[in-house]
C-alpha positions in Angstrom: 168.7 -1.8 93.0 165.4 -0.8 91.7 164.6 -1.2 88.1 164.9 2.0 85.8 161.5 3.5 84.9 160.2 2.2 81.5 160.8 5.0 78.9 157.5 6.6 77.6 156.9 6.0 73.9 157.9 8.5 71.4 155.4 9.7 69.0 156.3 9.1 65.2 155.6 11.4 62.4 152.2 13.4 62.0 150.8 12.4 58.6 150.7 15.3 56.1 147.2 17.2 56.0 146.8 17.2 52.2 145.7 14.9 49.6 142.5 12.6 49.6 144.5 9.6 51.2 145.8 11.7 53.9 142.3 13.4 54.5 141.0 9.8 55.1 143.6 8.7 57.2 143.3 12.0 59.4 139.5 11.3 59.8 140.5 7.7 60.9 143.1 9.1 63.3 140.5 11.5 64.6 138.0 8.7 65.2 140.5 6.8 67.2 141.4 9.8 69.2 137.6 10.3 70.2 137.4 6.5 71.1 140.5 6.9 73.5 139.1 10.3 74.9 135.7 9.0 75.4 136.7 5.7 77.3 139.2 7.6 79.5 136.5 10.1 80.4 134.0 7.1 81.1 136.5 5.7 83.5 137.5 9.0 85.3 140.9 8.6 84.2 143.0 11.9 84.0 145.4 12.1 80.8 148.4 11.7 83.1 146.8 8.6 84.6 146.3 7.0 81.3 149.8 8.1 80.2 151.5 6.7 83.0 149.5 3.3 82.6 150.2 2.9 79.3 153.9 4.1 79.5 153.1 6.7 76.8 154.2 10.4 77.2 151.3 12.5 78.3 152.1 14.9 75.4 151.8 12.3 72.8 148.6 10.9 74.4 147.2 14.4 74.1 148.2 14.4 70.3 146.5 11.0 69.7 143.4 12.0 71.5 143.3 15.3 69.3 143.7 13.2 66.1 147.1 14.7 65.5 149.2 11.5 66.6 149.6 8.4 64.7 149.8 5.7 67.2 151.7 2.5 66.1 149.8 -0.8 67.0 152.0 -1.5 70.0 151.2 1.9 71.4 147.5 1.7 70.6 147.4 -1.9 72.3 149.2 -0.5 75.5 146.4 2.2 75.7 143.9 -0.4 75.3 145.3 -2.3 78.0 145.5 0.5 80.3 141.8 1.2 79.6 141.0 -2.6 80.1 139.8 -3.0 76.7 140.6 -5.0 73.6 142.8 -3.0 71.1 140.0 -3.3 68.5 137.5 -1.3 70.8 139.5 1.9 70.0 139.4 1.5 66.1 136.5 2.9 63.9 134.0 0.5 62.9 135.0 -2.0 65.5 131.4 -2.7 66.3 130.9 -4.3 62.9 127.3 -6.2 63.1 126.2 -9.6 61.9 123.3 -9.6 59.5 121.2 -10.8 62.1 122.0 -8.3 64.8 121.9 -5.6 61.9 118.2 -6.7 61.3 117.4 -6.3 65.0 118.9 -3.1 65.0 117.1 -2.0 62.1 113.9 -3.0 63.4 114.5 -1.4 66.6 115.1 2.0 65.1 111.3 1.7 63.7 110.1 1.2 67.3 108.7 4.4 69.2 111.0 5.4 71.9 108.2 5.2 74.5 107.7 1.6 73.7 111.7 0.8 73.9 111.7 0.4 77.8 109.2 -2.6 77.7 110.9 -4.2 74.8 114.0 -4.2 76.8 112.3 -6.1 79.5 111.1 -8.6 76.9 114.7 -8.9 75.5 116.2 -9.3 79.1 113.6 -11.8 80.0 114.3 -13.9 76.9 118.2 -13.8 76.8 119.1 -13.8 80.8 119.9 -17.0 82.6 117.4 -18.3 85.0 117.5 -16.1 88.3 119.9 -13.4 86.8 117.4 -10.7 87.0 116.1 -11.5 90.4 116.4 -7.9 91.9 114.8 -9.0 95.1 114.8 -5.8 97.7 118.2 -4.7 96.8 118.5 -1.1 95.6 121.6 0.4 94.0 122.5 4.2 93.7 124.5 5.0 90.7 125.8 8.4 89.6 128.7 10.8 89.5 130.5 11.9 92.7 128.8 14.6 94.4 125.3 13.5 93.6 124.4 12.8 97.0 124.3 8.7 96.8 125.9 8.2 100.1 123.9 10.7 102.0 120.6 9.5 100.5 121.7 6.0 100.6 122.3 6.0 104.4 119.0 7.7 105.1 117.1 5.1 103.0 118.8 2.2 104.6 117.9 3.7 108.0 114.4 4.4 107.2 113.9 0.8 106.0 116.4 -0.7 108.5 118.2 -2.4 105.7 121.9 -2.8 105.5 123.8 0.1 103.9 126.6 -1.3 101.8 129.2 1.0 100.0 130.8 -1.2 97.4 134.0 0.9 97.3 134.4 0.3 101.3 134.0 -3.5 100.3 136.8 -3.4 97.8 139.2 -1.5 100.4 138.6 -4.2 102.9 138.8 -7.2 100.6 142.2 -5.5 99.2 143.5 -3.9 102.6 144.0 -0.7 100.9 142.4 2.5 99.7 140.9 2.6 96.2 143.5 5.5 95.2 146.1 3.3 96.7 144.9 0.1 95.2 144.9 1.8 91.7 148.2 3.1 92.1 149.6 -0.2 93.3 147.7 -2.5 90.9 146.0 -0.5 88.3 142.5 0.3 87.4 141.9 -3.1 85.8 142.6 -4.6 89.0 140.2 -2.4 90.8 137.6 -3.2 88.4 137.9 -6.9 88.9 137.8 -6.5 92.7 134.6 -4.3 92.1 133.1 -7.0 90.2 134.0 -9.7 92.5 132.6 -7.9 95.6 129.2 -6.9 94.0 128.6 -10.5 93.0 129.2 -11.6 96.8 126.7 -8.8 97.9 124.1 -9.6 95.6 124.4 -13.3 96.4 124.4 -12.6 100.3 121.9 -10.0 100.7 118.1 -10.1 99.7 117.5 -6.6 101.0 120.1 -3.9 101.1 121.0 -0.3 100.0 124.0 -0.3 97.8 126.1 2.9 96.7 128.6 2.4 93.8 131.8 4.4 92.5 130.6 6.6 89.5 133.0 4.7 87.1 131.2 1.3 87.4 129.4 1.9 84.3 133.0 1.6 82.4 132.8 -2.2 83.0 130.0 -3.4 81.0 129.9 -7.0 82.8 130.0 -5.3 86.2 127.3 -2.7 85.4 125.1 -5.3 83.5 125.1 -7.6 86.9 123.9 -4.3 88.6 121.3 -3.5 86.4 120.0 -7.4 86.6 120.3 -7.9 89.9 119.3 -4.8 91.7 116.8 -1.8 91.2 118.9 0.8 90.3 118.7 4.4 90.5 120.5 7.3 89.0 121.2 10.0 91.5 122.3 13.3 89.5 122.3 16.8 89.8 123.8 20.1 87.9 127.6 19.7 87.0 127.9 23.1 89.3 126.4 21.4 92.2 128.5 17.9 91.6 131.4 20.3 91.6 130.6 22.3 94.9 129.9 19.0 96.7 133.2 17.5 95.6 135.1 20.5 96.6 133.5 20.5 100.1 134.4 16.6 100.5 138.1 17.5 99.4 138.3 14.5 97.1 138.8 15.6 93.6 139.0 12.2 91.9 138.7 12.1 88.9 139.8 15.7 88.3 143.1 15.3 90.2 144.7 17.7 87.9 142.3 20.6 88.2 142.0 21.3 91.9 141.4 25.1 91.7 138.1 26.1 92.9 137.6 28.4 89.9 139.2 26.0 87.5 137.7 25.8 84.2 139.6 22.6 83.6 138.1 20.8 86.4 134.4 21.5 85.3 135.5 20.6 81.9 136.8 17.3 83.0 133.5 16.6 85.2 131.5 17.6 82.2 133.4 15.3 79.8 133.1 12.4 82.3 129.3 12.9 82.8 128.6 13.0 79.0 130.7 10.0 78.3 128.7 8.0 81.0 125.2 9.5 80.5 124.0 7.0 78.1 125.0 4.1 80.5 123.5 5.9 83.6 120.2 6.4 81.7 120.0 2.7 81.6 118.9 2.6 85.4 115.5 1.6 86.3 114.9 5.2 87.8 116.2 8.7 87.9 116.3 11.2 90.6 117.5 14.8 89.8 118.5 16.4 93.3 119.2 19.8 91.6 118.2 22.6 93.7 116.5 20.4 96.5 117.1 20.2 100.0 118.3 16.9 101.3 114.9 15.7 102.8 113.2 16.8 99.5 115.5 14.6 97.5 115.1 11.7 100.3 111.2 11.8 100.0 111.2 11.6 96.2 113.7 8.6 96.6 111.3 6.9 99.1 108.5 7.3 96.5 110.9 5.9 93.8 111.9 2.8 95.6 108.2 2.3 96.6 107.2 2.1 93.2 110.0 -0.1 92.1 109.6 -2.5 94.7 106.0 -2.1 96.4 104.7 -1.2 99.7 104.3 -4.9 101.0 108.0 -5.7 100.0 109.2 -2.6 101.9 107.3 -3.5 105.0 108.8 -7.3 105.1 111.4 -7.6 108.0 
């Protein structure tokens, strides 16, 4: 006999909105809500998916995200586990820094923005393990669904005569199930572990390859750091409206599963929220390509110029 479905956690009483202490508490809860909402968007999870994964009622989760809910420690821990995060990551001020790190960040704040990319390379060279930043002739395309990663990636691989590797397909072959089924059966955290393992294997085995990734790869800092250090990473982007029209044409609305109507404002709001949650991570890529308003051939020509600049014509010419 199948076991009964776990009962969703119910909300405790909301805090009263008056008085200085409740005001401070309300600000604290609002900050928690922002972190939950931001991390959910970054992973491309719907509120319903997070509610199910954390065994929390969807209505209560909505209250937490709005700052109106007062989650217990166990509820916060369950939500964090569903997001594959430590519970402390959802608390305001969890990024407390050491004095040394504070000094470094204060110094960086005084560095002109145009000098930061070069400084980043120097820090990476100092902090990275030997060989960890060997990008060889591996090119990875990142960005939201509908940006054109697969189309442009296939064209680039065909043009260069290099292998074309879709990371999601490798994960599906490894696990023996589609990505939606994998996530439904084993959860997002398992999918991210499989994704990291597959990427590690690919960059070890391939010296030259065009790799496309799921848009949510940025939600796992370790996996994304591996991608940035071991590949020449290009952020493929477009206008939200173009992302949405391409997603509609593909018929795959992940992660906007609850807003499938072609004219749904909710679907567009989901997409924009996901993009904003991921923008800073996508921007860490070595280069960016905006495909907005361009024909596929125009975007490909731009991508080829970017890759030539990153790797160099002699390297591209190697067999």
